[in-house]
PDB file of N, H, CA, C and O in Angstrom:
ATOM      1  N   UNK A   1     140.288   4.656 122.254  1.00  0.00           N
ATOM      2  CA  UNK A   1     141.012   3.679 121.463  1.00  0.00           C
ATOM      3  C   UNK A   1     142.460   3.630 121.952  1.00  0.00           C
ATOM      4  O   UNK A   1     143.138   4.654 122.032  1.00  0.00           O
ATOM      5  N   UNK A   2     142.902   2.461 122.265  1.00  0.00           N
ATOM      6  H   UNK A   2     142.351   1.629 122.200  1.00  0.00           H
ATOM      7  CA  UNK A   2     144.298   2.277 122.652  1.00  0.00           C
ATOM      8  C   UNK A   2     145.170   2.220 121.408  1.00  0.00           C
ATOM      9  O   UNK A   2     144.781   1.671 120.377  1.00  0.00           O
ATOM     10  N   UNK A   3     146.352   2.797 121.530  1.00  0.00           N
ATOM     11  H   UNK A   3     146.668   3.243 122.368  1.00  0.00           H
ATOM     12  CA  UNK A   3     147.279   2.794 120.396  1.00  0.00           C
ATOM     13  C   UNK A   3     147.693   1.375 120.029  1.00  0.00           C
ATOM     14  O   UNK A   3     147.775   1.041 118.847  1.00  0.00           O
ATOM     15  N   UNK A   4     147.954   0.543 121.020  1.00  0.00           N
ATOM     16  H   UNK A   4     147.887   0.814 121.981  1.00  0.00           H
ATOM     17  CA  UNK A   4     148.425  -0.812 120.737  1.00  0.00           C
ATOM     18  C   UNK A   4     147.307  -1.718 120.242  1.00  0.00           C
ATOM     19  O   UNK A   4     147.590  -2.755 119.643  1.00  0.00           O
ATOM     20  N   UNK A   5     146.057  -1.366 120.471  1.00  0.00           N
ATOM     21  H   UNK A   5     145.827  -0.523 120.958  1.00  0.00           H
ATOM     22  CA  UNK A   5     144.947  -2.208 120.045  1.00  0.00           C
ATOM     23  C   UNK A   5     144.856  -2.286 118.517  1.00  0.00           C
ATOM     24  O   UNK A   5     144.569  -3.349 117.967  1.00  0.00           O
ATOM     25  N   UNK A   6     145.096  -1.184 117.843  1.00  0.00           N
ATOM     26  H   UNK A   6     145.329  -0.321 118.290  1.00  0.00           H
ATOM     27  CA  UNK A   6     144.976  -1.141 116.386  1.00  0.00           C
ATOM     28  C   UNK A   6     146.284  -0.715 115.727  1.00  0.00           C
ATOM     29  O   UNK A   6     146.275   0.067 114.776  1.00  0.00           O
ATOM     30  N   UNK A   7     147.391  -1.219 116.221  1.00  0.00           N
ATOM     31  H   UNK A   7     147.398  -1.855 116.993  1.00  0.00           H
ATOM     32  CA  UNK A   7     148.695  -0.806 115.709  1.00  0.00           C
ATOM     33  C   UNK A   7     148.878  -1.179 114.240  1.00  0.00           C
ATOM     34  O   UNK A   7     149.470  -0.413 113.478  1.00  0.00           O
ATOM     35  N   UNK A   8     148.383  -2.335 113.838  1.00  0.00           N
ATOM     36  H   UNK A   8     147.902  -2.957 114.456  1.00  0.00           H
ATOM     37  CA  UNK A   8     148.492  -2.753 112.439  1.00  0.00           C
ATOM     38  C   UNK A   8     147.749  -1.812 111.509  1.00  0.00           C
ATOM     39  O   UNK A   8     148.263  -1.432 110.457  1.00  0.00           O
ATOM     40  N   UNK A   9     146.539  -1.437 111.899  1.00  0.00           N
ATOM     41  H   UNK A   9     146.121  -1.745 112.754  1.00  0.00           H
ATOM     42  CA  UNK A   9     145.760  -0.504 111.086  1.00  0.00           C
ATOM     43  C   UNK A   9     146.388   0.887 111.080  1.00  0.00           C
ATOM     44  O   UNK A   9     146.336   1.585 110.068  1.00  0.00           O
ATOM     45  N   UNK A  10     146.976   1.288 112.192  1.00  0.00           N
ATOM     46  H   UNK A  10     147.018   0.720 113.014  1.00  0.00           H
ATOM     47  CA  UNK A  10     147.659   2.577 112.254  1.00  0.00           C
ATOM     48  C   UNK A  10     148.847   2.594 111.289  1.00  0.00           C
ATOM     49  O   UNK A  10     149.034   3.560 110.549  1.00  0.00           O
ATOM     50  N   UNK A  11     149.647   1.527 111.297  1.00  0.00           N
ATOM     51  H   UNK A  11     149.495   0.742 111.897  1.00  0.00           H
ATOM     52  CA  UNK A  11     150.782   1.446 110.371  1.00  0.00           C
ATOM     53  C   UNK A  11     150.313   1.399 108.922  1.00  0.00           C
ATOM     54  O   UNK A  11     150.935   1.996 108.043  1.00  0.00           O
ATOM     55  N   UNK A  12     149.216   0.689 108.676  1.00  0.00           N
ATOM     56  H   UNK A  12     148.711   0.204 109.390  1.00  0.00           H
ATOM     57  CA  UNK A  12     148.673   0.632 107.318  1.00  0.00           C
ATOM     58  C   UNK A  12     148.227   2.013 106.856  1.00  0.00           C
ATOM     59  O   UNK A  12     148.494   2.404 105.720  1.00  0.00           O
ATOM     60  N   UNK A  13     147.558   2.745 107.721  1.00  0.00           N
ATOM     61  H   UNK A  13     147.341   2.427 108.644  1.00  0.00           H
ATOM     62  CA  UNK A  13     147.112   4.083 107.335  1.00  0.00           C
ATOM     63  C   UNK A  13     148.303   5.011 107.094  1.00  0.00           C
ATOM     64  O   UNK A  13     148.272   5.823 106.169  1.00  0.00           O
ATOM     65  N   UNK A  14     149.351   4.902 107.912  1.00  0.00           N
ATOM     66  H   UNK A  14     149.376   4.243 108.663  1.00  0.00           H
ATOM     67  CA  UNK A  14     150.562   5.702 107.694  1.00  0.00           C
ATOM     68  C   UNK A  14     151.188   5.349 106.350  1.00  0.00           C
ATOM     69  O   UNK A  14     151.610   6.233 105.604  1.00  0.00           O
ATOM     70  N   UNK A  15     151.247   4.061 106.044  1.00  0.00           N
ATOM     71  H   UNK A  15     150.904   3.343 106.650  1.00  0.00           H
ATOM     72  CA  UNK A  15     151.832   3.621 104.778  1.00  0.00           C
ATOM     73  C   UNK A  15     151.032   4.160 103.594  1.00  0.00           C
ATOM     74  O   UNK A  15     151.607   4.633 102.613  1.00  0.00           O
ATOM     75  N   UNK A  16     149.700   4.087 103.689  1.00  0.00           N
ATOM     76  H   UNK A  16     149.233   3.702 104.485  1.00  0.00           H
ATOM     77  CA  UNK A  16     148.863   4.582 102.596  1.00  0.00           C
ATOM     78  C   UNK A  16     149.019   6.090 102.401  1.00  0.00           C
ATOM     79  O   UNK A  16     149.121   6.565 101.270  1.00  0.00           O
ATOM     80  N   UNK A  17     149.037   6.837 103.498  1.00  0.00           N
ATOM     81  H   UNK A  17     148.955   6.451 104.417  1.00  0.00           H
ATOM     82  CA  UNK A  17     149.203   8.287 103.408  1.00  0.00           C
ATOM     83  C   UNK A  17     150.562   8.635 102.800  1.00  0.00           C
ATOM     84  O   UNK A  17     150.651   9.486 101.914  1.00  0.00           O
ATOM     85  N   UNK A  18     151.615   7.976 103.280  1.00  0.00           N
ATOM     86  H   UNK A  18     151.542   7.285 104.000  1.00  0.00           H
ATOM     87  CA  UNK A  18     152.953   8.243 102.736  1.00  0.00           C
ATOM     88  C   UNK A  18     153.049   7.883 101.258  1.00  0.00           C
ATOM     89  O   UNK A  18     153.664   8.611 100.479  1.00  0.00           O
ATOM     90  N   UNK A  19     152.444   6.767 100.872  1.00  0.00           N
ATOM     91  H   UNK A  19     151.944   6.176 101.505  1.00  0.00           H
ATOM     92  CA  UNK A  19     152.463   6.357  99.468  1.00  0.00           C
ATOM     93  C   UNK A  19     151.782   7.404  98.596  1.00  0.00           C
ATOM     94  O   UNK A  19     152.282   7.751  97.525  1.00  0.00           O
ATOM     95  N   UNK A  20     150.641   7.904  99.056  1.00  0.00           N
ATOM     96  H   UNK A  20     150.235   7.622  99.926  1.00  0.00           H
ATOM     97  CA  UNK A  20     149.940   8.947  98.312  1.00  0.00           C
ATOM     98  C   UNK A  20     150.732  10.235  98.221  1.00  0.00           C
ATOM     99  O   UNK A  20     150.811  10.845  97.154  1.00  0.00           O
ATOM    100  N   UNK A  21     151.322  10.654  99.336  1.00  0.00           N
ATOM    101  H   UNK A  21     151.258  10.158 100.202  1.00  0.00           H
ATOM    102  CA  UNK A  21     152.110  11.889  99.335  1.00  0.00           C
ATOM    103  C   UNK A  21     153.349  11.776  98.457  1.00  0.00           C
ATOM    104  O   UNK A  21     153.720  12.725  97.766  1.00  0.00           O
ATOM    105  N   UNK A  22     153.980  10.616  98.489  1.00  0.00           N
ATOM    106  H   UNK A  22     153.678   9.845  99.050  1.00  0.00           H
ATOM    107  CA  UNK A  22     155.169  10.400  97.660  1.00  0.00           C
ATOM    108  C   UNK A  22     154.796  10.475  96.181  1.00  0.00           C
ATOM    109  O   UNK A  22     155.527  11.062  95.383  1.00  0.00           O
ATOM    110  N   UNK A  23     153.662   9.883  95.817  1.00  0.00           N
ATOM    111  H   UNK A  23     153.068   9.406  96.466  1.00  0.00           H
ATOM    112  CA  UNK A  23     153.231   9.909  94.419  1.00  0.00           C
ATOM    113  C   UNK A  23     152.868  11.326  93.973  1.00  0.00           C
ATOM    114  O   UNK A  23     153.164  11.716  92.843  1.00  0.00           O
ATOM    115  N   UNK A  24     152.236  12.087  94.844  1.00  0.00           N
ATOM    116  H   UNK A  24     151.995  11.770  95.761  1.00  0.00           H
ATOM    117  CA  UNK A  24     151.814  13.440  94.478  1.00  0.00           C
ATOM    118  C   UNK A  24     152.969  14.431  94.420  1.00  0.00           C
ATOM    119  O   UNK A  24     152.969  15.336  93.586  1.00  0.00           O
ATOM    120  N   UNK A  25     153.936  14.268  95.286  1.00  0.00           N
ATOM    121  H   UNK A  25     153.936  13.532  95.963  1.00  0.00           H
ATOM    122  CA  UNK A  25     155.009  15.257  95.385  1.00  0.00           C
ATOM    123  C   UNK A  25     156.325  14.800  94.763  1.00  0.00           C
ATOM    124  O   UNK A  25     157.281  15.575  94.718  1.00  0.00           O
ATOM    125  N   UNK A  26     156.394  13.583  94.291  1.00  0.00           N
ATOM    126  H   UNK A  26     155.618  12.954  94.328  1.00  0.00           H
ATOM    127  CA  UNK A  26     157.627  13.002  93.741  1.00  0.00           C
ATOM    128  C   UNK A  26     158.775  13.065  94.746  1.00  0.00           C
ATOM    129  O   UNK A  26     159.934  13.238  94.370  1.00  0.00           O
ATOM    130  N   UNK A  27     158.442  12.923  96.011  1.00  0.00           N
ATOM    131  H   UNK A  27     157.501  12.782  96.316  1.00  0.00           H
ATOM    132  CA  UNK A  27     159.431  12.946  97.090  1.00  0.00           C
ATOM    133  C   UNK A  27     160.211  11.641  97.071  1.00  0.00           C
ATOM    134  O   UNK A  27     159.629  10.567  96.918  1.00  0.00           O
ATOM    135  N   UNK A  28     161.518  11.730  97.226  1.00  0.00           N
ATOM    136  H   UNK A  28     161.991  12.602  97.350  1.00  0.00           H
ATOM    137  CA  UNK A  28     162.332  10.523  97.213  1.00  0.00           C
ATOM    138  C   UNK A  28     163.656  10.762  97.924  1.00  0.00           C
ATOM    139  O   UNK A  28     164.216  11.857  97.876  1.00  0.00           O
ATOM    140  N   UNK A  29     164.140   9.726  98.580  1.00  0.00           N
ATOM    141  H   UNK A  29     163.684   8.836  98.619  1.00  0.00           H
ATOM    142  CA  UNK A  29     165.494   9.714  99.109  1.00  0.00           C
ATOM    143  C   UNK A  29     165.973   8.277  99.108  1.00  0.00           C
ATOM    144  O   UNK A  29     165.186   7.363  98.864  1.00  0.00           O
ATOM    145  N   UNK A  30     167.230   8.066  99.373  1.00  0.00           N
ATOM    146  H   UNK A  30     167.870   8.808  99.572  1.00  0.00           H
ATOM    147  CA  UNK A  30     167.859   6.767  99.167  1.00  0.00           C
ATOM    148  C   UNK A  30     167.211   5.636  99.964  1.00  0.00           C
ATOM    149  O   UNK A  30     167.066   4.538  99.427  1.00  0.00           O
ATOM    150  N   UNK A  31     166.822   5.848 101.199  1.00  0.00           N
ATOM    151  H   UNK A  31     166.940   6.740 101.635  1.00  0.00           H
ATOM    152  CA  UNK A  31     166.289   4.774 102.022  1.00  0.00           C
ATOM    153  C   UNK A  31     164.782   4.639 102.005  1.00  0.00           C
ATOM    154  O   UNK A  31     164.228   3.838 102.758  1.00  0.00           O
ATOM    155  N   UNK A  32     164.101   5.409 101.159  1.00  0.00           N
ATOM    156  H   UNK A  32     164.551   6.060 100.547  1.00  0.00           H
ATOM    157  CA  UNK A  32     162.640   5.414 101.152  1.00  0.00           C
ATOM    158  C   UNK A  32     162.022   4.049 100.847  1.00  0.00           C
ATOM    159  O   UNK A  32     161.120   3.637 101.576  1.00  0.00           O
ATOM    160  N   UNK A  33     162.451   3.327  99.818  1.00  0.00           N
ATOM    161  H   UNK A  33     163.184   3.661  99.225  1.00  0.00           H
ATOM    162  CA  UNK A  33     161.844   2.014  99.564  1.00  0.00           C
ATOM    163  C   UNK A  33     162.009   1.045 100.738  1.00  0.00           C
ATOM    164  O   UNK A  33     161.104   0.263 101.027  1.00  0.00           O
ATOM    165  N   UNK A  34     163.142   1.093 101.403  1.00  0.00           N
ATOM    166  H   UNK A  34     163.878   1.728 101.169  1.00  0.00           H
ATOM    167  CA  UNK A  34     163.369   0.224 102.555  1.00  0.00           C
ATOM    168  C   UNK A  34     162.406   0.564 103.686  1.00  0.00           C
ATOM    169  O   UNK A  34     161.807  -0.333 104.279  1.00  0.00           O
ATOM    170  N   UNK A  35     162.253   1.836 103.987  1.00  0.00           N
ATOM    171  H   UNK A  35     162.739   2.565 103.506  1.00  0.00           H
ATOM    172  CA  UNK A  35     161.346   2.264 105.058  1.00  0.00           C
ATOM    173  C   UNK A  35     159.909   1.891 104.725  1.00  0.00           C
ATOM    174  O   UNK A  35     159.181   1.393 105.584  1.00  0.00           O
ATOM    175  N   UNK A  36     159.495   2.127 103.483  1.00  0.00           N
ATOM    176  H   UNK A  36     160.087   2.531 102.785  1.00  0.00           H
ATOM    177  CA  UNK A  36     158.125   1.797 103.082  1.00  0.00           C
ATOM    178  C   UNK A  36     157.892   0.288 103.140  1.00  0.00           C
ATOM    179  O   UNK A  36     156.811  -0.158 103.524  1.00  0.00           O
ATOM    180  N   UNK A  37     158.883  -0.488 102.765  1.00  0.00           N
ATOM    181  H   UNK A  37     159.762  -0.126 102.453  1.00  0.00           H
ATOM    182  CA  UNK A  37     158.762  -1.944 102.845  1.00  0.00           C
ATOM    183  C   UNK A  37     158.644  -2.432 104.273  1.00  0.00           C
ATOM    184  O   UNK A  37     157.843  -3.321 104.561  1.00  0.00           O
ATOM    185  N   UNK A  38     159.429  -1.865 105.166  1.00  0.00           N
ATOM    186  H   UNK A  38     160.079  -1.143 104.932  1.00  0.00           H
ATOM    187  CA  UNK A  38     159.373  -2.256 106.579  1.00  0.00           C
ATOM    188  C   UNK A  38     158.015  -1.913 107.174  1.00  0.00           C
ATOM    189  O   UNK A  38     157.439  -2.719 107.905  1.00  0.00           O
ATOM    190  N   UNK A  39     157.497  -0.722 106.869  1.00  0.00           N
ATOM    191  H   UNK A  39     157.966  -0.067 106.275  1.00  0.00           H
ATOM    192  CA  UNK A  39     156.178  -0.329 107.381  1.00  0.00           C
ATOM    193  C   UNK A  39     155.105  -1.272 106.850  1.00  0.00           C
ATOM    194  O   UNK A  39     154.223  -1.687 107.601  1.00  0.00           O
ATOM    195  N   UNK A  40     155.170  -1.615 105.567  1.00  0.00           N
ATOM    196  H   UNK A  40     155.887  -1.278 104.956  1.00  0.00           H
ATOM    197  CA  UNK A  40     154.174  -2.502 104.964  1.00  0.00           C
ATOM    198  C   UNK A  40     154.210  -3.892 105.586  1.00  0.00           C
ATOM    199  O   UNK A  40     153.161  -4.459 105.895  1.00  0.00           O
ATOM    200  N   UNK A  41     155.398  -4.443 105.771  1.00  0.00           N
ATOM    201  H   UNK A  41     156.250  -3.983 105.520  1.00  0.00           H
ATOM    202  CA  UNK A  41     155.523  -5.777 106.371  1.00  0.00           C
ATOM    203  C   UNK A  41     155.042  -5.766 107.814  1.00  0.00           C
ATOM    204  O   UNK A  41     154.322  -6.673 108.233  1.00  0.00           O
ATOM    205  N   UNK A  42     155.429  -4.757 108.572  1.00  0.00           N
ATOM    206  H   UNK A  42     156.013  -4.020 108.231  1.00  0.00           H
ATOM    207  CA  UNK A  42     155.001  -4.668 109.971  1.00  0.00           C
ATOM    208  C   UNK A  42     153.486  -4.549 110.070  1.00  0.00           C
ATOM    209  O   UNK A  42     152.868  -5.204 110.909  1.00  0.00           O
ATOM    210  N   UNK A  43     152.887  -3.726 109.226  1.00  0.00           N
ATOM    211  H   UNK A  43     153.389  -3.194 108.544  1.00  0.00           H
ATOM    212  CA  UNK A  43     151.431  -3.574 109.244  1.00  0.00           C
ATOM    213  C   UNK A  43     150.747  -4.890 108.898  1.00  0.00           C
ATOM    214  O   UNK A  43     149.794  -5.290 109.566  1.00  0.00           O
ATOM    215  N   UNK A  44     151.225  -5.560 107.866  1.00  0.00           N
ATOM    216  H   UNK A  44     152.000  -5.236 107.324  1.00  0.00           H
ATOM    217  CA  UNK A  44     150.624  -6.834 107.473  1.00  0.00           C
ATOM    218  C   UNK A  44     150.716  -7.893 108.550  1.00  0.00           C
ATOM    219  O   UNK A  44     149.742  -8.600 108.809  1.00  0.00           O
ATOM    220  N   UNK A  45     151.863  -8.012 109.177  1.00  0.00           N
ATOM    221  H   UNK A  45     152.654  -7.437 108.966  1.00  0.00           H
ATOM    222  CA  UNK A  45     152.042  -9.008 110.242  1.00  0.00           C
ATOM    223  C   UNK A  45     151.138  -8.688 111.431  1.00  0.00           C
ATOM    224  O   UNK A  45     150.485  -9.581 111.970  1.00  0.00           O
ATOM    225  N   UNK A  46     151.097  -7.428 111.838  1.00  0.00           N
ATOM    226  H   UNK A  46     151.628  -6.703 111.400  1.00  0.00           H
ATOM    227  CA  UNK A  46     150.272  -7.055 112.987  1.00  0.00           C
ATOM    228  C   UNK A  46     148.786  -7.246 112.709  1.00  0.00           C
ATOM    229  O   UNK A  46     148.038  -7.640 113.604  1.00  0.00           O
ATOM    230  N   UNK A  47     148.349  -6.975 111.487  1.00  0.00           N
ATOM    231  H   UNK A  47     148.957  -6.655 110.760  1.00  0.00           H
ATOM    232  CA  UNK A  47     146.947  -7.211 111.140  1.00  0.00           C
ATOM    233  C   UNK A  47     146.649  -8.704 111.166  1.00  0.00           C
ATOM    234  O   UNK A  47     145.596  -9.114 111.654  1.00  0.00           O
ATOM    235  N   UNK A  48     147.565  -9.526 110.645  1.00  0.00           N
ATOM    236  H   UNK A  48     148.421  -9.193 110.248  1.00  0.00           H
ATOM    237  CA  UNK A  48     147.351 -10.974 110.636  1.00  0.00           C
ATOM    238  C   UNK A  48     147.274 -11.571 112.035  1.00  0.00           C
ATOM    239  O   UNK A  48     146.476 -12.475 112.279  1.00  0.00           O
ATOM    240  N   UNK A  49     148.095 -11.075 112.953  1.00  0.00           N
ATOM    241  H   UNK A  49     148.744 -10.340 112.754  1.00  0.00           H
ATOM    242  CA  UNK A  49     148.069 -11.624 114.307  1.00  0.00           C
ATOM    243  C   UNK A  49     146.996 -10.964 115.172  1.00  0.00           C
ATOM    244  O   UNK A  49     146.830 -11.315 116.340  1.00  0.00           O
ATOM    245  N   UNK A  50     146.274 -10.014 114.597  1.00  0.00           N
ATOM    246  H   UNK A  50     146.409  -9.729 113.648  1.00  0.00           H
ATOM    247  CA  UNK A  50     145.140  -9.441 115.304  1.00  0.00           C
ATOM    248  C   UNK A  50     145.453  -8.286 116.219  1.00  0.00           C
ATOM    249  O   UNK A  50     144.663  -7.994 117.116  1.00  0.00           O
ATOM    250  N   UNK A  51     146.543  -7.633 116.037  1.00  0.00           N
ATOM    251  H   UNK A  51     147.186  -7.870 115.308  1.00  0.00           H
ATOM    252  CA  UNK A  51     146.868  -6.461 116.860  1.00  0.00           C
ATOM    253  C   UNK A  51     146.363  -5.250 116.143  1.00  0.00           C
ATOM    254  O   UNK A  51     146.516  -4.133 116.635  1.00  0.00           O
TER     255      UNK A  51
END
């Protein structure tokens, strides 16, 4: 499997794992919502364009 072939799904899986870990551990820092939003948008766009 090439990394670039499924980059959208890879970002989605990272986002889901981070969301779960954040909920379980109550981990937080100032830029976390921004980072999570960027990962979510990037994953969605890449999935839509078929990457």
